[in-house]
N, C-alpha and C positions, 0 to 999 in steps of 0.2 A: 447524428449521435455524437455525444461527447464522453470520452473515457479518461479517467485519471489513474496514473500508476505512480505510487510513492517511489522516489528515487532509491531509497534504501532497500527496496525489494529488487530493483533491477540490477544495480552493480554489486550485489552481495558477494560475487566472486571476483570483484575488481572491475576495471574499465574495459577490458578486452571484449567481453560479450556485447556490450552496448556498441562499441566501435564496429564490430562485425555486423551488427544489425543495421547500423547507419550505412555502412558500405553497401549492403544489399539494397536499401532504399534508393541510394543514389544510382546504383547500376541499373535498377529497374525503371526509374523515372527519367526519361530523356530530357525533360524540361523541368526546371525548378525555379522558385522565387523565394527570396528571403529578405527580411527587414531586420537589421540588428543595430539598435541605436547606441549601444555603449561598449561593444567589444568587436573584435574582428571575427568574421564568419569562419567557422571551423575549417572549411575546405580551402581557405586562403591563408591559414595560419602557418607561420614558420615552425620549424621543429622546436626552437627555443621558446617561442610564445606558447605553443601547445603544451610543452612540458610544464610551464608555470600553471596553466589553466588546469590540467589534469592533476597536478600535485595539489592544487587547491580543492578539487573535487574529492580526492582521496582523503585529505586531511579533514575536510568539513564533514563528510558523510561517515568517516571512520570505516571505510571499506578496505579490503585487501590491497596492498600496495603493489600494483603492477604498472606503474606509470610508464616505464620504457616501452612495454608491450603496447599499451594504449596509444602512446605517441606514434609508434611505428604503424599501427592500424590507421590512425588519422592521416598519416602521410600517404598510406596506400589508397585511402579514399580519394585523394587529390588527383589520382590518375584520370578521373572522369573529366578533368579540365583539358586533357591532352589527347583523348582518344578519338576526337572528331565526331563523336556520336551524341554528345550532350550539350545543352546550353542552359546557362543560369543567369537570372536577373537578380542582382544583389544590390541592396541599398544599405549603406552604412551611415549611421548618424555621425556627424563631425566629431562628437564626443568620443566615439570609438577610436579615433586617431590619437586621443589624448589620455584615455584611461590607462593608467600606469600599470602595465603587466610586465613585471620582471626588470624594470629599470630602463634607463635611456638606451643602452646598447641593444637590448632585446627589441625595444620599440623602434629604434632607428632601422634595424634589420627588417622588421615587420613592415614599416611604411615603404621602405625601398622595394620590398617584394610586391606590394600593391602597385607601386609605380611601374614595376617591370611587367606585371601580369595584366595591367589595366586594358591592354589592347588585344588580349587573347580572343580569338574568334568565338570561343565557347562562353565568353563572359561579357555581360553588360553591367558595368560597375558604376553605380551612382553614389554620390555623397550628399547627404541631406545637411546643408549648412545649419549651424546653430541658430542663425537668424532667419531661416527660410520660413515663409508663411505657408502653412499646410492646411488644406481644407478638411481636416479631420482632427479629432481630439488625440492627444498623445497616447501611445499604446506601447506595450512591451514587445520584445522581439518575437517574430514568428517565422516559421518555414512552411512553404507551400510545395509539397512534393507531388509533382505531376498535377493532375486535375482532381484528385480524390481525397486529399487529406491535408490538414493544417496541423502543425505541431508547435506547442509552446513548451519552454523549459522554465518552470517556476522554482522557487527555493526548495520546496519539499517534494515536488512531483512533476511528472510530465503529463501534458494534456494533449489529447488527440481529438480532432474534430473532423467528422465525416458527413454531417448533415448538409444537404445541398443548399438550403437557404443560408446557413452560416458560411459555407464556402463562398457563396455569391457576395456576401458582405465583405469577406476578406479580399476578394477580387477587386471590389470597389475601393477598399482601403489602400490596397497596394497601388492602384491607379492614381489615387490622390498623392501618395508618397512619391511615386515616379514623376508626377507632374511638378512637384516641388524640388526634386533633387537636381544636383548638378552632374553633368556628364562631360566626357571628352576633355577639352582644354580647361574648362571651369573646374572639373573634378581634380584634374592634375594640379591646378594651382592650389587647391585646398590640401592635397596630399603633400606637395612640395613645402608648403608653409609648415605643416606638421613635422616633416622631416627636419626642417631647419630648427624648429623648437626643440626637438630631442637632441639634435646636434649641439645646440647651445647649452642644454642641460648637461650633456656629457662633458663639454669643455669646462663648465662651471665647477663640476664635481672633481675634475682633474686638478 
C-alpha cells in the first residue's frame, strides 16, 4: 500500500507535531536504514544545521513559526544514537557534504560532527562518492523504518510505502547503494576533504 499526505496538512500547527511523530517512529524501530543524497540525515544534524532546515520548511510551507521547538525535538530524537538499543545504516551522497545549508561555519560544524560520530556503535555511516558506479538508477532520498515501512519526503507531500513487494525492491536498492558506498577510512577521507573545503570557504570569506 502507498499513501500520500500533503505537507500542508501535517505541519498546520508548526513543526513540533511532526517531530514528535518522528521521535515515536525512531523509538519503536530498533533498526533503520536511510539514503540521503543531497543533505544530512536529520538524526545526525547539528542544532545550527537543523535550525536552517526547519526555518526553510516553515517559510516555504507558510506554517506557524515554532522553529526553536521543532529543533529541540529533532535534537531529542538523536538520543536513539546513544541509548544502546538502536542501530542505523545511513548512506549520504557526497553532495550532501557540499550542499550549502547555512554557510561555511554551519557546514564545518556539521561535517566535524559526522567525523566525530562516524564510529558510534549505533551507526554504520557510508558516503556515496560522486564518482561511484552504482548498480541502480538514481533515486531520491528514502527512510526505511524497521521492516515494515519506507518513507519519502517530496516537495508537496510525504509518501509512505508498506506493500511487501515494494519493500523488497527498496531492500534491493539499499543493498546496491551499500555496495557502492565508502565506509571506514575511505568515508573519513571524503568527510575530511569536505571539512577542508568549508574551512577554505570560511577563510576566503574572511
